C-alpha positions in Angstrom: 0.3 0.4 0.1 1.7 3.4 -0.7 1.0 6.5 0.2 -2.3 7.1 -1.5 -4.2 4.4 -0.9 -3.0 4.5 3.2 -4.8 7.6 2.8 -7.7 6.9 1.3 -8.6 3.6 3.9 -7.9 5.9 6.7 -11.4 7.6 5.2 -13.2 3.8 5.9 -14.2 3.1 9.8 -12.6 -0.4 9.6 -14.1 -3.1 11.9 -12.4 -6.5 12.0 -14.4 -9.0 14.3 -14.4 -12.4 14.7 -14.2 -15.7 17.6 -11.3 -17.3 18.5 -12.8 -20.6 16.6 -13.0 -18.6 13.5 -10.9 -20.6 11.0 -10.0 -17.9 9.7 -8.8 -15.9 12.9 -4.9 -15.3 12.4 -5.9 -13.8 9.0 -7.9 -11.3 10.0 -5.5 -10.2 13.1 -3.0 -10.3 10.9 -5.3 -7.8 8.5 -5.7 -5.7 11.4 -2.0 -6.0 12.1 -1.5 -4.9 9.0 -3.9 -1.7 8.9 -2.4 -0.7 11.8 1.1 -0.8 10.9 0.3 2.1 8.1 -1.6 4.5 10.8 -4.9 3.3 10.0 -7.2 3.3 12.3 -9.1 -0.2 12.7 -11.4 -1.6 16.0 -10.1 -5.4 16.1 -11.8 -7.8 18.4 -11.3 -11.4 18.9 -14.0 -13.1 21.3 -13.0 -16.1 23.3 -14.6 -19.2 22.9 -16.7 -18.0 19.8 -16.3 -19.6 16.1 -17.4 -16.9 14.3 -18.3 -17.2 10.7 -22.2 -17.9 10.9 -25.2 -16.3 10.3 -26.8 -16.9 13.8 -23.0 -15.5 15.1 -23.4 -12.2 12.9 -27.2 -12.0 14.2 -25.9 -10.8 17.6 -22.7 -10.2 17.3 -23.6 -7.6 14.2 -25.6 -5.1 17.0 -22.1 -4.4 18.2 -21.4 -2.3 15.4 -23.7 -1.1 13.8 
């Protein structure tokens, strides 16, 4: 990401959230870390004991972010 892209991405409200049992948790952590390393604000939450890639999960979790 060059400086122009980072400037654009800073205009977005980034939220990365999933449960610790999600098969993509490492990728989500890495993505949140990458954004942070570029000075792009990112709110990241990783919930213990939760699988985060199914509709019942998101039906409850989405209320935290809207």
